[in-house]
NUKOL-912303 format. One line per 2 residues: number of its first residue (from 1); for each residue x, y, z of C-alpha. Coordinates in Angstrom, 3 decimals, always signed. Layout:
REM residues N
NUM> X Y Z ~ ...
REM end
This chain:
REM residues 697
1> -11.171 +36.812 +25.603 ~ -10.348 +36.519 +21.947
3> -8.943 +33.282 +20.652 ~ -5.380 +33.765 +19.333
5> -4.948 +32.991 +15.654 ~ -3.005 +29.869 +14.815
7> -2.989 +27.804 +11.604 ~ -4.635 +24.458 +12.343
9> -5.894 +23.060 +9.069 ~ -3.616 +21.331 +6.587
11> -4.129 +24.204 +4.157 ~ -3.194 +26.770 +6.778
13> -0.104 +24.827 +7.782 ~ +1.079 +24.663 +4.184
15> +0.374 +28.360 +3.659 ~ +2.271 +29.290 +6.787
17> +5.185 +27.073 +5.804 ~ +5.582 +28.288 +2.225
19> +7.887 +31.237 +2.949 ~ +10.361 +28.998 +4.766
21> +10.003 +26.281 +2.155 ~ +10.755 +28.779 -0.587
23> +13.831 +29.984 +1.259 ~ +14.998 +26.412 +1.688
25> +15.246 +25.966 -2.074 ~ +18.068 +28.514 -2.317
27> +20.992 +26.937 -4.102 ~ +23.784 +28.432 -1.996
29> +26.293 +25.822 -0.963 ~ +26.047 +25.817 +2.859
31> +22.254 +25.889 +3.272 ~ +20.791 +23.318 +0.894
33> +18.750 +20.599 +2.542 ~ +16.399 +17.966 +1.203
35> +13.277 +16.975 +3.040 ~ +9.520 +16.752 +3.018
37> +6.521 +17.590 +5.159 ~ +4.320 +14.903 +3.645
39> +4.261 +12.700 +6.714 ~ +4.906 +15.268 +9.485
41> +1.192 +15.929 +9.996 ~ +0.325 +14.305 +13.321
43> -2.109 +16.624 +15.076 ~ -2.923 +18.446 +11.818
45> -4.181 +16.095 +9.094 ~ -7.795 +14.942 +8.800
47> -6.990 +11.702 +6.916 ~ -4.094 +9.273 +6.604
49> -3.971 +9.754 +2.826 ~ -3.521 +13.526 +2.660
51> -0.267 +15.407 +2.788 ~ +2.047 +18.216 +1.784
53> +4.963 +18.147 -0.643 ~ +7.473 +20.980 -0.429
55> +9.727 +22.342 -3.163 ~ +12.755 +20.480 -1.878
57> +11.218 +17.167 -2.919 ~ +11.387 +18.337 -6.534
59> +14.930 +19.724 -6.430 ~ +16.570 +16.315 -6.911
61> +13.735 +14.617 -8.792 ~ +14.357 +13.792 -12.490
63> +11.303 +14.640 -14.615 ~ +10.541 +13.588 -18.174
65> +7.433 +15.805 -18.326 ~ +6.260 +18.777 -16.185
67> +3.137 +16.976 -14.913 ~ +5.314 +14.258 -13.352
69> +5.648 +16.654 -10.420 ~ +2.296 +15.126 -9.393
71> +3.968 +11.735 -8.956 ~ +5.094 +13.059 -5.585
73> +1.543 +12.101 -4.562 ~ +1.901 +8.470 -3.400
75> +0.333 +6.000 -5.833 ~ -0.329 +8.533 -8.605
77> +1.030 +7.627 -12.060 ~ +1.592 +10.065 -14.934
79> +2.013 +8.666 -18.468 ~ +1.353 +9.696 -22.069
81> -0.350 +7.936 -24.993 ~ +0.211 +10.667 -27.566
83> +2.321 +13.775 -28.171 ~ +3.738 +15.732 -25.253
85> +1.675 +18.820 -26.071 ~ -1.469 +16.920 -25.096
87> -2.612 +16.455 -21.493 ~ -1.036 +13.477 -19.774
89> -2.802 +10.288 -18.779 ~ -3.206 +9.779 -15.027
91> -3.884 +6.773 -12.788 ~ -4.750 +6.667 -9.078
93> -6.622 +4.341 -6.706 ~ -7.842 +1.954 -9.391
95> -9.040 +4.819 -11.592 ~ -7.923 +5.231 -15.147
97> -8.279 +8.982 -14.797 ~ -7.793 +9.400 -18.564
99> -6.843 +13.080 -18.771 ~ -8.206 +13.996 -15.328
101> -11.871 +12.973 -15.084 ~ -11.732 +11.979 -11.390
103> -8.816 +13.997 -10.002 ~ -9.127 +17.746 -9.471
105> -6.054 +19.959 -9.746 ~ -5.593 +23.659 -9.015
107> -2.603 +25.909 -9.761 ~ -2.271 +29.309 -8.076
109> -5.908 +29.052 -7.013 ~ -7.194 +28.302 -10.532
111> -8.891 +25.055 -11.611 ~ -7.131 +23.074 -14.334
113> -9.836 +20.484 -15.187 ~ -12.140 +21.447 -18.057
115> -15.781 +20.241 -18.067 ~ -17.517 +19.478 -21.395
117> -14.149 +19.446 -23.109 ~ -13.614 +18.530 -26.753
119> -11.317 +15.596 -25.954 ~ -12.641 +14.314 -22.648
121> -14.518 +15.292 -19.525 ~ -12.279 +16.905 -16.912
123> -9.369 +17.357 -19.339 ~ -6.394 +18.370 -17.155
125> -3.450 +19.750 -19.111 ~ -0.550 +20.491 -16.749
127> +2.076 +21.031 -19.424 ~ +2.152 +24.727 -18.484
129> +3.739 +23.905 -15.115 ~ +7.262 +25.181 -14.430
131> +8.531 +22.727 -11.767 ~ +11.264 +25.092 -10.542
133> +8.590 +27.589 -9.469 ~ +6.510 +25.156 -7.406
135> +6.477 +26.128 -3.737 ~ +4.316 +23.277 -2.500
137> +1.690 +20.685 -3.336 ~ -1.199 +19.974 -0.987
139> -3.009 +16.756 -1.852 ~ -5.988 +14.794 -0.629
141> -7.439 +11.489 -1.709 ~ -11.069 +10.484 -1.587
143> -14.216 +12.590 -1.129 ~ -13.814 +13.646 +2.500
145> -13.087 +17.397 +2.275 ~ -15.914 +19.919 +1.941
147> -13.604 +22.239 +0.004 ~ -13.386 +19.729 -2.882
149> -16.156 +19.442 -5.464 ~ -16.334 +18.391 -9.099
151> -13.832 +15.757 -10.313 ~ -12.354 +15.235 -6.810
153> -13.513 +11.628 -6.446 ~ -10.117 +9.911 -6.475
155> -8.571 +13.027 -4.961 ~ -7.381 +16.584 -5.470
157> -4.105 +18.521 -5.529 ~ -3.446 +22.231 -5.037
159> -0.171 +23.540 -6.419 ~ +1.171 +26.919 -5.378
161> +3.997 +28.892 -6.968 ~ +6.832 +30.695 -5.205
163> +6.386 +34.352 -4.287 ~ +10.077 +35.141 -4.418
165> +13.307 +33.433 -5.445 ~ +16.593 +33.526 -3.564
167> +18.363 +34.908 -6.642 ~ +17.685 +35.290 -10.356
169> +19.016 +32.559 -12.632 ~ +19.161 +31.372 -16.212
171> +19.100 +27.655 -16.983 ~ +19.996 +26.144 -20.341
173> +19.161 +22.497 -21.033 ~ +20.009 +20.170 -23.910
175> +19.651 +16.478 -24.518 ~ +19.109 +13.652 -26.923
177> +16.382 +13.626 -29.575 ~ +16.444 +17.361 -30.097
179> +15.609 +18.300 -26.519 ~ +16.341 +21.918 -25.642
181> +15.156 +24.235 -22.902 ~ +15.753 +27.784 -21.727
183> +14.417 +29.000 -18.378 ~ +15.018 +32.459 -16.940
185> +13.508 +33.398 -13.584 ~ +14.004 +35.916 -10.827
187> +12.297 +38.213 -8.356 ~ +12.883 +41.663 -6.904
189> +11.282 +43.754 -4.170 ~ +8.953 +46.616 -5.024
191> +8.550 +48.373 -1.728 ~ +6.848 +45.852 +0.542
193> +5.845 +43.720 -2.446 ~ +7.691 +41.149 -4.530
195> +7.647 +40.891 -8.316 ~ +8.525 +37.468 -9.737
197> +8.995 +36.816 -13.438 ~ +9.843 +33.659 -15.357
199> +10.082 +32.737 -19.019 ~ +10.495 +29.253 -20.447
201> +11.035 +28.106 -24.031 ~ +11.510 +24.427 -24.795
203> +11.356 +21.962 -27.646 ~ +11.737 +18.247 -28.254
205> +11.566 +15.788 -31.133 ~ +11.489 +12.653 -28.984
207> +12.592 +9.196 -30.129 ~ +9.777 +9.009 -32.677
209> +10.427 +8.264 -36.347 ~ +8.067 +11.140 -37.035
211> +9.740 +14.008 -35.110 ~ +7.486 +15.547 -32.519
213> +8.571 +19.120 -33.285 ~ +7.294 +20.154 -29.860
215> +7.578 +23.900 -29.252 ~ +6.452 +25.318 -25.902
217> +6.445 +28.907 -24.668 ~ +5.627 +29.686 -21.071
219> +5.663 +32.886 -19.006 ~ +4.738 +33.780 -15.424
221> +4.499 +37.218 -13.810 ~ +3.550 +37.398 -10.125
223> +3.142 +40.400 -7.836 ~ +2.731 +39.511 -4.170
225> +2.938 +40.741 -0.625 ~ +3.326 +38.681 +2.531
227> +2.665 +34.960 +2.521 ~ -0.064 +32.605 +1.342
229> -1.518 +32.712 +4.869 ~ -1.342 +36.480 +5.276
231> -1.004 +38.500 +2.118 ~ -1.997 +38.637 -1.522
233> -0.734 +37.554 -4.933 ~ -1.724 +38.551 -8.461
235> -0.489 +36.063 -11.067 ~ -0.474 +36.290 -14.857
237> +0.425 +33.229 -16.925 ~ +0.741 +32.614 -20.649
239> +1.345 +29.233 -22.283 ~ +1.331 +28.040 -25.891
241> +2.386 +24.764 -27.503 ~ +2.357 +23.071 -30.881
243> +3.432 +19.531 -31.716 ~ +3.239 +16.535 -34.025
245> +2.098 +13.382 -32.262 ~ +2.828 +9.694 -32.539
247> -0.384 +8.117 -31.269 ~ -0.814 +4.685 -29.732
249> -0.782 +2.043 -32.472 ~ -1.801 -1.627 -32.839
251> +0.975 -3.786 -31.387 ~ +0.666 -6.076 -34.423
253> +1.830 -3.209 -36.672 ~ +5.136 -3.176 -34.773
255> +5.388 -6.970 -34.479 ~ +4.838 -7.440 -38.219
257> +7.422 -4.812 -39.133 ~ +4.907 -2.546 -40.858
259> +6.224 +0.276 -38.671 ~ +9.125 +0.515 -36.258
261> +8.761 +0.496 -32.487 ~ +8.677 +4.300 -32.493
263> +6.849 +4.596 -35.787 ~ +3.517 +6.256 -36.572
265> +0.565 +5.197 -38.688 ~ -0.832 +8.691 -39.212
267> +1.567 +11.282 -40.666 ~ +0.231 +14.547 -39.269
269> -1.462 +14.045 -35.895 ~ -0.792 +16.544 -33.113
271> -2.129 +19.996 -32.423 ~ -1.862 +23.446 -30.920
273> -3.043 +24.736 -27.549 ~ -2.918 +27.839 -25.389
275> -3.780 +28.824 -21.836 ~ -3.608 +32.492 -20.772
277> -4.770 +33.395 -17.274 ~ -4.954 +36.089 -14.624
279> -5.673 +35.283 -10.989 ~ -5.646 +37.013 -7.613
281> -5.527 +35.490 -4.126 ~ -5.877 +37.208 -0.755
283> -5.716 +35.917 +2.822 ~ -5.900 +37.700 +6.151
285> -5.865 +36.201 +9.663 ~ -7.239 +37.978 +12.712
287> -7.860 +37.243 +16.361 ~ -11.160 +35.479 +15.616
289> -10.162 +33.446 +12.566 ~ -9.117 +34.014 +8.981
291> -10.561 +35.179 +5.666 ~ -9.573 +34.044 +2.178
293> -10.687 +35.012 -1.315 ~ -9.606 +34.477 -4.896
295> -10.731 +35.241 -8.449 ~ -9.496 +34.094 -11.855
297> -10.092 +34.339 -15.584 ~ -8.680 +31.868 -18.142
299> -8.590 +32.027 -21.921 ~ -8.138 +28.481 -23.238
301> -7.979 +26.835 -26.639 ~ -7.109 +23.490 -28.219
303> -7.027 +22.054 -31.721 ~ -6.204 +18.354 -31.477
305> -5.754 +16.095 -34.504 ~ -5.628 +12.334 -33.962
307> -6.450 +9.021 -35.592 ~ -6.610 +6.446 -32.766
309> -8.369 +3.862 -34.964 ~ -5.893 +4.164 -37.837
311> -7.434 +3.334 -41.224 ~ -10.794 +1.698 -40.531
313> -12.532 +4.108 -42.900 ~ -10.112 +3.687 -45.792
315> -6.686 +4.717 -47.091 ~ -7.261 +8.402 -46.266
317> -7.183 +7.460 -42.576 ~ -9.494 +8.159 -39.654
319> -8.028 +11.464 -38.533 ~ -10.368 +13.860 -36.807
321> -10.060 +17.216 -35.113 ~ -11.328 +18.091 -31.653
323> -11.499 +21.842 -31.121 ~ -12.219 +23.817 -27.957
325> -12.388 +27.573 -27.386 ~ -13.537 +28.915 -24.028
327> -13.340 +31.635 -21.420 ~ -13.386 +30.426 -17.817
329> -13.942 +32.772 -14.922 ~ -14.851 +32.341 -11.305
331> -13.707 +32.628 -7.738 ~ -14.005 +31.464 -4.174
333> -14.279 +33.044 -0.734 ~ -14.196 +31.542 +2.746
335> -14.204 +32.631 +6.355 ~ -13.002 +30.665 +9.395
337> -13.925 +31.352 +12.995 ~ -12.266 +30.037 +16.150
339> -15.181 +29.467 +18.515 ~ -13.168 +29.346 +21.738
341> -12.915 +26.973 +24.722 ~ -16.647 +27.136 +25.412
343> -17.260 +25.313 +22.122 ~ -14.388 +22.859 +22.403
345> -11.974 +25.075 +20.461 ~ -13.963 +24.351 +17.338
347> -12.932 +25.915 +14.046 ~ -15.867 +26.690 +11.752
349> -15.284 +27.415 +8.064 ~ -17.868 +28.514 +5.525
351> -17.167 +29.081 +1.859 ~ -18.597 +29.912 -1.532
353> -17.259 +28.776 -4.924 ~ -18.434 +29.826 -8.371
355> -17.270 +29.035 -11.898 ~ -18.575 +29.647 -15.392
357> -17.238 +28.126 -18.619 ~ -18.288 +30.155 -21.633
359> -17.435 +27.698 -24.380 ~ -17.585 +29.689 -27.571
361> -17.148 +26.594 -29.712 ~ -16.505 +22.911 -29.014
363> -16.503 +20.579 -31.973 ~ -15.616 +17.298 -33.606
365> -14.635 +17.311 -37.294 ~ -13.519 +14.718 -39.834
367> -10.149 +15.770 -41.229 ~ -7.463 +14.692 -43.636
369> -3.952 +16.004 -43.059 ~ -5.426 +18.560 -40.593
371> -7.902 +19.885 -43.176 ~ -11.595 +19.698 -42.202
373> -13.760 +17.637 -44.540 ~ -16.958 +17.310 -42.471
375> -18.517 +18.511 -39.222 ~ -19.685 +15.706 -36.933
377> -20.875 +18.077 -34.246 ~ -20.287 +21.647 -33.170
379> -21.795 +23.280 -30.099 ~ -21.778 +26.372 -27.969
381> -22.060 +25.794 -24.203 ~ -22.471 +27.944 -21.127
383> -21.863 +25.862 -18.010 ~ -22.156 +27.409 -14.552
385> -21.250 +25.710 -11.280 ~ -21.866 +27.122 -7.797
387> -21.243 +25.597 -4.388 ~ -21.661 +26.388 -0.723
389> -19.747 +24.463 +1.920 ~ -19.343 +24.473 +5.664
391> -16.884 +22.526 +7.772 ~ -16.450 +22.265 +11.550
393> -13.334 +20.903 +13.272 ~ -13.799 +20.152 +16.953
395> -11.277 +19.030 +19.584 ~ -13.571 +16.984 +21.850
397> -10.785 +15.522 +23.966 ~ -6.984 +15.741 +23.848
399> -7.131 +12.385 +22.029 ~ -10.278 +12.924 +19.954
401> -11.154 +15.417 +17.247 ~ -13.643 +15.400 +14.410
403> -14.327 +17.135 +11.122 ~ -17.909 +17.459 +9.967
405> -18.586 +18.940 +6.555 ~ -21.508 +19.634 +4.267
407> -21.335 +20.778 +0.672 ~ -24.046 +21.629 -1.830
409> -23.365 +21.983 -5.570 ~ -25.548 +23.241 -8.393
411> -24.560 +22.872 -12.050 ~ -26.486 +24.536 -14.869
413> -25.628 +23.856 -18.534 ~ -27.051 +25.343 -21.718
415> -26.064 +23.719 -25.002 ~ -26.689 +25.269 -28.405
417> -26.006 +22.979 -31.363 ~ -24.438 +25.003 -34.177
419> -23.181 +22.363 -36.616 ~ -23.393 +18.733 -37.708
421> -26.012 +17.085 -39.943 ~ -27.461 +14.933 -37.149
423> -26.565 +17.225 -34.266 ~ -28.831 +20.240 -34.662
425> -31.564 +18.790 -32.420 ~ -29.125 +17.996 -29.585
427> -29.172 +21.362 -27.853 ~ -31.050 +22.102 -24.661
429> -30.718 +22.796 -20.959 ~ -29.656 +20.567 -18.097
431> -29.497 +21.288 -14.388 ~ -28.533 +19.143 -11.417
433> -27.603 +19.550 -7.777 ~ -26.146 +17.422 -5.021
435> -25.681 +17.736 -1.273 ~ -22.581 +15.909 -0.052
437> -22.009 +15.193 +3.654 ~ -18.478 +14.526 +4.966
439> -17.245 +13.096 +8.257 ~ -13.790 +12.522 +9.693
441> -12.737 +11.281 +13.129 ~ -9.168 +11.336 +14.456
443> -7.998 +9.408 +17.514 ~ -4.745 +10.603 +19.008
445> -2.039 +11.508 +19.016 ~ -1.083 +8.629 +21.287
447> +2.441 +8.141 +22.573 ~ +2.404 +4.322 +22.187
449> +5.890 +3.210 +21.156 ~ +5.809 +6.238 +18.821
451> +3.532 +9.254 +18.221 ~ +0.547 +7.818 +16.339
453> -2.864 +8.958 +15.104 ~ -5.753 +6.878 +13.789
455> -8.212 +8.180 +11.176 ~ -11.692 +7.253 +9.999
457> -13.278 +9.099 +7.074 ~ -16.509 +8.894 +5.105
459> -18.024 +11.132 +2.504 ~ -19.927 +11.688 -0.699
461> -18.742 +13.520 -3.788 ~ -19.299 +13.542 -7.530
463> -17.961 +14.142 -10.974 ~ -19.931 +15.890 -13.663
465> -20.673 +14.475 -17.082 ~ -20.266 +16.331 -20.356
467> -23.190 +18.725 -20.810 ~ -23.659 +17.478 -24.376
469> -24.393 +14.002 -23.068 ~ -27.061 +15.444 -20.766
471> -28.924 +17.164 -23.623 ~ -28.337 +14.901 -26.642
473> -30.895 +12.368 -27.874 ~ -29.386 +11.733 -31.327
475> -26.024 +10.228 -32.211 ~ -24.326 +13.053 -34.143
477> -22.352 +10.568 -36.237 ~ -25.251 +8.614 -37.774
479> -28.552 +10.018 -36.459 ~ -29.463 +6.970 -34.364
481> -31.277 +7.441 -31.072 ~ -29.243 +7.636 -27.851
483> -30.203 +8.097 -24.212 ~ -29.441 +11.219 -22.246
485> -27.213 +10.843 -19.224 ~ -27.306 +12.539 -15.788
487> -25.297 +15.715 -15.405 ~ -23.836 +14.638 -12.037
489> -22.610 +11.192 -10.961 ~ -22.523 +10.450 -7.225
491> -19.492 +8.906 -5.531 ~ -19.348 +7.503 -2.003
493> -16.130 +6.644 -0.196 ~ -14.736 +5.545 +3.162
495> -11.265 +5.148 +4.598 ~ -9.461 +3.901 +7.711
497> -5.823 +4.621 +8.409 ~ -3.057 +5.651 +10.728
499> +0.036 +7.852 +10.708 ~ +3.043 +7.273 +12.947
501> +6.683 +8.113 +13.626 ~ +8.213 +4.757 +14.659
503> +11.729 +6.188 +14.869 ~ +13.210 +9.684 +14.705
505> +13.238 +10.669 +11.046 ~ +10.907 +7.859 +9.947
507> +7.284 +8.726 +9.206 ~ +4.819 +6.153 +7.929
509> +1.138 +6.135 +6.997 ~ -1.278 +3.376 +6.019
511> -4.807 +3.676 +4.668 ~ -7.455 +1.153 +3.654
513> -10.153 +2.646 +1.436 ~ -13.214 +1.884 -0.639
515> -15.157 +3.823 -3.277 ~ -18.508 +3.321 -5.000
517> -19.278 +5.267 -8.164 ~ -22.839 +5.428 -9.473
519> -21.710 +5.398 -13.095 ~ -18.524 +5.534 -15.114
521> -20.236 +7.431 -17.888 ~ -17.700 +9.237 -20.025
523> -18.010 +11.490 -23.044 ~ -16.190 +9.870 -25.977
525> -14.736 +12.858 -27.772 ~ -13.582 +10.669 -30.692
527> -17.238 +9.881 -31.461 ~ -19.081 +12.877 -30.029
529> -21.293 +10.767 -27.750 ~ -21.453 +9.764 -24.084
531> -20.834 +6.086 -23.466 ~ -22.365 +4.386 -20.388
533> -19.874 +2.331 -18.423 ~ -22.066 +1.313 -15.495
535> -21.692 +1.544 -11.717 ~ -18.430 +0.442 -10.154
537> -16.812 -0.268 -6.820 ~ -13.192 -0.055 -5.770
539> -11.149 -0.804 -2.693 ~ -7.484 -0.835 -1.838
541> -4.594 -0.303 +0.528 ~ -1.848 +2.334 +0.515
543> +1.375 +2.441 +2.508 ~ +3.885 +5.298 +2.287
545> +7.081 +6.035 +4.192 ~ +9.497 +8.930 +4.631
547> +12.962 +8.366 +6.084 ~ +15.384 +11.201 +6.819
549> +18.940 +10.012 +7.515 ~ +22.117 +11.844 +8.485
551> +24.354 +13.499 +5.879 ~ +21.431 +14.814 +3.831
553> +20.069 +11.412 +2.797 ~ +16.316 +10.909 +2.462
555> +14.338 +7.904 +1.242 ~ +10.661 +7.639 +0.398
557> +8.623 +4.588 -0.541 ~ +5.019 +3.967 -1.462
559> +2.904 +0.926 -2.250 ~ -0.646 +1.171 -3.604
561> -2.876 -1.879 -4.094 ~ -6.367 -1.598 -5.552
563> -9.165 -3.616 -7.114 ~ -11.799 -2.130 -9.434
565> -14.948 -3.955 -10.554 ~ -18.170 -3.092 -12.344
567> -21.269 -3.983 -10.353 ~ -22.834 -5.641 -13.387
569> -21.102 -7.825 -15.925 ~ -20.501 -6.646 -19.470
571> -23.368 -8.120 -21.529 ~ -21.018 -8.926 -24.408
573> -18.276 -10.843 -22.585 ~ -19.536 -11.357 -19.034
575> -16.573 -9.553 -17.496 ~ -16.659 -7.177 -14.531
577> -13.120 -5.826 -14.465 ~ -12.590 -2.122 -15.092
579> -10.163 -1.752 -18.012 ~ -6.882 +0.046 -17.343
581> -7.344 +0.030 -13.559 ~ -3.788 -0.551 -12.291
583> -3.855 -2.975 -9.316 ~ -0.262 -2.457 -8.092
585> +1.835 +0.716 -8.081 ~ +5.089 +0.906 -6.128
587> +7.859 +3.468 -5.991 ~ +11.150 +4.031 -4.180
589> +13.035 +7.288 -4.193 ~ +16.327 +8.383 -2.695
591> +17.897 +11.822 -2.464 ~ +21.397 +12.790 -1.405
593> +22.165 +16.417 -0.607 ~ +24.554 +17.005 +2.299
595> +24.764 +20.713 +1.442 ~ +28.053 +20.584 -0.397
597> +28.763 +20.637 -4.077 ~ +27.336 +17.248 -5.078
599> +23.680 +16.229 -4.956 ~ +21.719 +13.366 -6.504
601> +18.296 +11.785 -6.702 ~ +17.016 +8.468 -8.035
603> +13.494 +7.095 -8.591 ~ +12.298 +3.556 -9.217
605> +8.660 +2.984 -10.231 ~ +6.765 -0.274 -10.788
607> +3.417 -0.707 -12.547 ~ +1.677 -4.047 -12.212
609> -0.243 -5.763 -15.013 ~ -3.743 -4.334 -15.468
611> -6.767 -5.681 -17.368 ~ -7.257 -4.331 -20.881
613> -10.867 -5.500 -21.159 ~ -13.629 -6.631 -18.810
615> -12.777 -10.351 -18.597 ~ -9.173 -9.741 -17.572
617> -7.898 -12.335 -20.032 ~ -6.022 -9.616 -21.878
619> -3.605 -7.812 -19.595 ~ -0.833 -5.289 -19.948
621> +2.782 -6.237 -19.386 ~ +4.064 -5.170 -15.953
623> +7.254 -3.157 -15.877 ~ +9.558 -1.103 -13.735
625> +11.752 +1.817 -14.700 ~ +14.313 +4.067 -13.040
627> +15.348 +7.709 -13.423 ~ +18.487 +9.390 -12.083
629> +19.632 +12.964 -11.478 ~ +23.196 +13.920 -10.543
631> +24.232 +17.511 -9.928 ~ +27.287 +19.601 -9.061
633> +27.176 +23.138 -7.634 ~ +29.717 +25.299 -9.376
635> +29.142 +28.322 -7.128 ~ +26.329 +29.781 -5.039
637> +23.264 +29.834 -7.284 ~ +24.981 +27.995 -10.155
639> +24.944 +24.293 -10.867 ~ +25.326 +21.611 -13.503
641> +22.944 +18.634 -13.523 ~ +22.472 +15.482 -15.586
643> +19.175 +13.590 -15.841 ~ +19.217 +10.002 -17.070
645> +15.623 +9.037 -17.843 ~ +14.747 +5.338 -18.184
647> +18.167 +4.609 -16.732 ~ +18.235 +0.899 -17.649
649> +16.627 +1.415 -21.074 ~ +13.560 -0.709 -20.283
651> +11.584 -1.689 -23.386 ~ +8.024 -1.422 -22.128
653> +4.856 +0.499 -22.938 ~ +3.817 +3.775 -21.346
655> +0.207 +2.706 -21.881 ~ -1.667 -0.253 -23.339
657> -5.304 -0.464 -24.442 ~ -7.556 -3.054 -26.056
659> -9.681 -1.875 -28.950 ~ -10.493 -1.851 -32.644
661> -8.093 -0.334 -35.153 ~ -6.782 -0.897 -38.627
663> -3.260 -0.505 -40.013 ~ -2.537 +0.925 -43.440
665> -1.719 -2.496 -44.939 ~ -4.825 -4.093 -43.427
667> -6.985 -1.354 -44.936 ~ -5.331 -1.707 -48.351
669> -5.862 -5.474 -48.383 ~ -9.522 -5.210 -47.365
671> -8.891 -7.343 -44.265 ~ -9.934 -4.704 -41.738
673> -13.731 -4.606 -41.977 ~ -15.037 -2.547 -39.081
675> -11.727 -2.748 -37.261 ~ -9.667 -5.517 -35.714
677> -9.661 -5.796 -31.932 ~ -6.227 -6.037 -30.417
679> -3.600 -4.506 -28.217 ~ -2.914 -0.795 -28.730
681> +0.389 +0.478 -27.352 ~ +2.424 +3.633 -26.886
683> +6.042 +2.686 -26.129 ~ +8.041 +3.963 -23.200
685> +10.709 +6.396 -24.299 ~ +14.200 +4.814 -24.363
687> +17.088 +5.889 -22.163 ~ +17.508 +9.629 -22.583
689> +20.211 +11.971 -21.284 ~ +19.530 +15.633 -20.520
691> +22.116 +18.121 -19.314 ~ +21.260 +21.456 -17.660
693> +23.469 +24.389 -16.697 ~ +22.070 +26.944 -14.249
695> +23.809 +30.269 -13.762 ~ +22.799 +32.425 -10.811
697> +23.150 +36.178 -10.616
REM end
C-alpha cells in the first residue's frame, strides 16, 4: 500500500502554507489578520531554535532598511556602518557576522552570500529585497540541518516571494531627509499560471551632512503555477544602486568638534552595485514522496569606495576601491521518500547542490576621489562548490522521533593573479572537502500542563575562507611573507531546548546552545590579506514568545544571551574576548489589527554593551530604540501609513569598533603616525518620519 503524501518537514509545511499566507495579506477591510507561525511547530520542527515567519508579521512592522525583515528571526540584529547601498552588518549568537560570513541567506532559491568577495567573505547584500513581496521566511540556527552548507554556522534563512497578489497596487512614500519611494506591484492569471510584476524606485539623503544621494532601482517578474510545494516558478530580478557614504569615524573627531555628529571625514566614499538574476524552482509530490529542483544564474557587480582609516597616509586620505565582477550559476535537486510503517514511517531525503562563481575580476585599488592611483591586488577566480546530503527522519515512538543527516562538501578554487606589484606570485589552486554529520532527537509532544516538545541537536558545519587567502604567500601591499590559510573552517555545535503552548494563543521556546569554531580567519578586503583570528567558542541561551490575544492583538518577545571567547589569549594584550560579540539582545513587538480601518505595530529593541577589543576594557555603549507604524485603510486595497523610526530620538551608535585611524587635523599636524587607536562610531539615525499612501486597483 502506498504511503499517502503529507508535508512533514518544516520546509514542506512552509511551502504548503504559502498560498494561504499570501491570501491572508490581502488588504480588504473585513479579512485582515495579524499572526505568525513561528512557534506553532510542535510535531514538525527538528530544533527549538528554528521557525517560520509569514508575511503578516511584516505588514505592521516599521522598517528603516529592507534587510531588517531578517530581524523577525529572534536574536538577529541588522545595522549599518556605512552607506545604505552597501550590505548591512549582522549579529547573531555572539557572532559579529560582518556582512554575512557565518549566516547563509537564500531568496527565491538563490544564494545571497558571495565567497571570495572584494569587501569580505560571505558578503550578503539584501538591499534588493522588496518586503511587501515576501511570502515567508524559514530560518534555522546552528549547524544541525543537512540542507545547509557554507556560511550556515550561526544559522540560515530562506526567503520566498509571493506568487500572486490579492490586487495590484501603487504605493508612494515620502519622508524626512529626502526619502522617497515608489512601488508598483500586481499579478494576473495567464491560463493556469500567474504572472507577478513589481517595480520599485527609491532614494534617500539620510541625516548626513554629506547627502547620501542613494538611488535604488528594483524590478521583479515572476511566472508561476501552483504552490511552492506543488508547482513551479520562474523569477527574474534586476537591482541597481548608487550612493555616497558616510563611513564610521573616530569618536574623538565628533567630540572635538572637527566634524558634526553626522559629519564625514572622506568627501566621496560610496559606490555602485548591481544584481541581475534568473531562477527557476519546481516541486512535485507523489504517493511515495516528493521531488524538488532549482537552478539559477546571477550577474553581480560592486565598486565600493571607502576610507575607514581616514588620513593615516597623508592629506590625500586613505580611500581605496574594492571591485567585484562575477557570474554565479548553480542549482540543487532533492528527492524524498516515505518508507512506510515497516520502517517506522521514516522519511528519507537525498539531495545534490552545486555552485560556481566565475569571478571575472576582484580587486583592491588605492584611489583618490574615486580615481584609481595604484593597484594593490587584482585577481581572477573560479570557485566551484558541490555537495551531497542525505537526511532520515524516523518516528520511533509516538513520543520519540529523530533526524539523522550526513553532508559532504567539496570546494575547488583557482586563483589567477592579474595585477599588483607584489601580488603576481599569489595565484594557484586550492581544494578542500568536509563530511559533516548531523543528529537531532525530539521527545514529545507531551500533554503535560500544555503541549510540549523537547529537542536535542548536534552537528558539524563550516564556513569557507577567501580563496585568495588559501593561495597567497606574499602580502600584496608590501611584499612581506604571509602564511596560507585553510579553505574550509570547521564548526561544531550542540543545542538543547523545548517548545510549548502554556496557554491558548501563547507559544514559547527556549534553547541553550554552544558552538566551537576552528578559526575565525577572515579576509581583510581593506588590506587584501587574510588575518588569522584564532579558534573560538561560544555558548548562550535564547527565549522567544508569541502571544495572540483577542481583537487582533499580538505580542512577541525574544531574549538572546551569549558569550564568545577565543581559546587562546591575544599575544599583544592577553585578552580572550571576541570583539563586537553582542552578549545581550532583547526585543518586544506588538501589533494591533482587528480587521477594521486602523492598524498599528511597534518594536522595541535593546543591544547590550559588547567588547570592542580582546580585553573587554573598552566596551560599546548599550542602548535601546523603538519604531512605530500606524495605518488607516481608506478602502479595500488602499491605505495610508506613517512610520516613526527611532521614536524617542535616541542618540546612540548603530555600530562601534576599536581601531587605528587618523582625522584630517591629526594628519595635518603630524600627530597621527601610523594611526591612533580609539573608538570608531557610526551614529544611529535620528527620529525619522515616513509617510506612505497605497492605492489598490
